[in-house]
ZAMARGU-4260 file (C-alpha; in steps of 0.2 Angstrom, whole numbers, plus 5000, padded with zeros to 4 digits):
<rodrens>
0) 5551/5447/5469 | 5544/5450/5487 | 5528/5439/5486 | 5522/5422/5482 | 5522/5425/5463
5) 5541/5423/5461 | 5546/5416/5445 | 5564/5419/5449 | 5564/5403/5458 | 5560/5394/5442
10) 5569/5404/5429 | 5587/5406/5425 | 5593/5391/5435 | 5605/5385/5421 | 5612/5403/5418
15) 5610/5413/5434 | 5619/5429/5426 | 5617/5436/5409 | 5623/5451/5400 | 5605/5457/5398
20) 5603/5456/5416 | 5618/5466/5419 | 5614/5480/5408 | 5596/5480/5414 | 5601/5483/5432
25) 5615/5495/5426 | 5603/5506/5416 | 5590/5509/5431 | 5604/5511/5443 | 5614/5523/5433
30) 5599/5535/5432 | 5598/5536/5451 | 5617/5537/5453 | 5619/5551/5440 | 5605/5561/5448
35) 5612/5559/5466 | 5629/5564/5459 | 5623/5580/5451 | 5612/5585/5466 | 5622/5579/5481
40) 5639/5572/5475 | 5654/5580/5468 | 5648/5579/5450 | 5660/5566/5445 | 5651/5563/5429
45) 5655/5580/5423 | 5674/5579/5427 | 5684/5578/5411 | 5699/5569/5420 | 5697/5556/5434
50) 5705/5540/5438 | 5699/5523/5430 | 5696/5517/5448 | 5682/5530/5450 | 5674/5524/5433
55) 5674/5506/5440 | 5667/5512/5457 | 5653/5522/5448 | 5649/5507/5437 | 5648/5495/5452
60) 5638/5508/5462 | 5625/5509/5447 | 5624/5490/5446 | 5621/5488/5465 | 5608/5502/5465
65) 5600/5494/5450 | 5598/5478/5461 | 5590/5489/5475 | 5578/5497/5462 | 5573/5480/5455
70) 5569/5474/5473 | 5559/5490/5476 | 5550/5490/5460 | 5545/5471/5463 | 5538/5476/5480
75) 5530/5492/5475 | 5524/5490/5457 | 5522/5471/5456 | 5517/5465/5473 | 5508/5482/5477
80) 5500/5490/5462 | 5497/5474/5451 | 5494/5461/5464 | 5484/5471/5476 | 5476/5483/5464
85) 5474/5479/5446 | 5475/5460/5449 | 5489/5449/5441 | 5487/5446/5422 | 5483/5428/5425
90) 5467/5433/5434 | 5463/5447/5422 | 5465/5437/5407 | 5453/5424/5414 | 5440/5437/5416
95) 5442/5443/5434 | 5444/5462/5436 | 5442/5475/5449 | 5430/5490/5446 | 5439/5507/5444
100) 5454/5502/5434 | 5446/5497/5417 | 5446/5515/5411 | 5464/5520/5416 | 5471/5503/5411
105) 5460/5498/5397 | 5471/5487/5388 | 5478/5478/5403 | 5461/5474/5409 | 5455/5466/5393
110) 5452/5447/5396 | 5455/5433/5384 | 5440/5429/5372 | 5427/5418/5381 | 5431/5403/5369
115) 5449/5404/5373 | 5446/5404/5392 | 5435/5389/5391 | 5448/5380/5381 | 5461/5383/5395
120) 5449/5377/5408 | 5444/5361/5397 | 5463/5357/5393 | 5467/5358/5412 | 5452/5347/5416
125) 5458/5334/5403 | 5474/5334/5412 | 5466/5331/5429 | 5468/5348/5435 | 5453/5358/5442
130) 5461/5373/5451 | 5458/5391/5447 | 5466/5408/5448 | 5485/5407/5452 | 5485/5388/5454
135) 5478/5387/5436 | 5491/5398/5429 | 5505/5389/5438 | 5499/5373/5430 | 5498/5380/5413
140) 5516/5387/5415 | 5523/5371/5421 | 5516/5363/5406 | 5522/5376/5393 | 5540/5377/5400
145) 5543/5360/5392 | 5540/5369/5375 | 5557/5377/5369 | 5550/5390/5357 | 5537/5395/5370
150) 5550/5397/5383 | 5561/5407/5371 | 5546/5420/5369 | 5543/5420/5388 | 5561/5424/5392
155) 5560/5439/5380 | 5544/5445/5388 | 5551/5443/5405 | 5566/5453/5401 | 5556/5467/5393
160) 5544/5468/5408 | 5558/5467/5421 | 5567/5481/5412 | 5552/5492/5410 | 5547/5490/5428
165) 5564/5494/5435 | 5566/5509/5423 | 5549/5516/5428 | 5553/5516/5446 | 5570/5523/5444
170) 5562/5538/5434 | 5550/5540/5448 | 5565/5541/5460 | 5574/5553/5449 | 5559/5565/5448
175) 5557/5564/5467 | 5576/5568/5469 | 5575/5583/5458 | 5559/5590/5467 | 5568/5588/5484
180) 5584/5597/5477 | 5601/5598/5484 | 5604/5600/5503 | 5617/5614/5501 | 5618/5630/5492
185) 5622/5622/5475 | 5610/5625/5460 | 5597/5611/5458 | 5591/5603/5442 | 5576/5613/5434
190) 5559/5606/5440 | 5555/5604/5422 | 5566/5589/5421 | 5557/5581/5436 | 5541/5582/5426
195) 5549/5574/5411 | 5556/5560/5422 | 5538/5558/5429 | 5530/5557/5412 | 5543/5545/5405
200) 5541/5534/5421 | 5522/5533/5418 | 5526/5528/5400 | 5538/5514/5406 | 5525/5509/5419
205) 5512/5506/5405 | 5525/5497/5395 | 5529/5486/5410 | 5510/5482/5411 | 5509/5478/5393
210) 5524/5465/5393 | 5519/5458/5410 | 5501/5455/5403 | 5509/5448/5387 | 5519/5435/5397
215) 5504/5427/5404 | 5494/5429/5388 | 5508/5419/5379 | 5507/5405/5392 | 5488/5404/5393
220) 5485/5405/5374 | 5499/5392/5370 | 5491/5381/5383 | 5474/5383/5376 | 5480/5377/5358
225) 5490/5362/5364 | 5488/5348/5352 | 5484/5330/5357 | 5500/5319/5361 | 5504/5307/5347
230) 5503/5292/5358 | 5485/5297/5362 | 5488/5305/5379 | 5479/5319/5387 | 5478/5336/5377
</rodrens>
């Protein structure tokens, strides 16, 4: 991620590369590579016979483009739309929203129940922490990362929101490429496909927001329901 809310520096330290990560990057990159190939390339994807080296090249190209898409989606959607527009889920769940977004992103802008928010704050105070906003969320995350079942669920939500975010941006790029069309005399892709890509991109954008919110929701609710330590320590 391109901003201060970068969980990549915490997550995946033990296993820096997974099969899921590979296919997530590959899927988003393949959409862009395939569209570029049809509009501006030699339409290798429709060639019945071509060398294996070309297949390897296309896979690597899709993987690299997938990383570029991931970086752009982090900057545009996460650091832009979410952080500077909607506000991050950690803020929204604690009751802080900006006017103008509640009707469009109704589910995303729904806060935690008042009692749950109060429990989060009280648990933090019992642990000697009095921060708010992002500092409060990072505190709760640092506590909950010690709980293996919770971290397993968080990993799932992280993978889901990262996949949905990357696919959303790649579909927006595909729609733009189709609208621009080829630079030569070859036939372009019907604009109806651009509208389909745009619609699917919006669906995946909402899926991204759902899973991104659920990630913070899981952290805060799990923290609110922490039980007292057996040895009588802080709750």
